[in-house]
C-alpha positions, 0 to 999 in steps of 0.5 A, spaced: 306 685 160 302 691 159 297 695 162 291 699 160 288 704 165 281 707 165 279 712 169 272 716 170 269 720 175 263 717 177 258 721 180 259 729 182 257 730 189 253 736 191 253 736 199 253 730 203 248 725 200 247 724 192 241 727 189 239 721 185 239 713 187 240 712 179 247 709 178 251 710 172 258 708 170 258 714 165 261 710 159 266 707 163 263 700 161 263 702 153 270 705 153 273 698 156 268 694 151 271 698 145 278 698 147 277 690 148 274 690 141 280 693 138 285 688 141 283 681 139 289 678 140 291 680 147 290 675 153 288 678 159 292 676 165 289 680 171 284 686 172 284 691 178 279 696 180 280 702 185 275 707 187 277 714 191 273 720 193 271 722 200 264 725 203 264 731 199 268 729 193 266 726 187 267 718 186 273 716 181 274 709 179 280 706 176 280 700 172 287 697 170 287 691 165 294 687 165 295 683 158 300 680 154 
């Protein structure tokens, strides 16, 4: 089994609260879709997601796609 890991900083924070309510994945969905399109013969076994970041740190998301 192999794993492909995607990481993005989602929203840099300035201060405690974000300046906008607009949510964005900063291209993460597009990156994953492009990678999947170039891998037509894989069989996805599992997908995991993790997010980190504190009150004053930018949120970072990690998506792991486990495949054969």
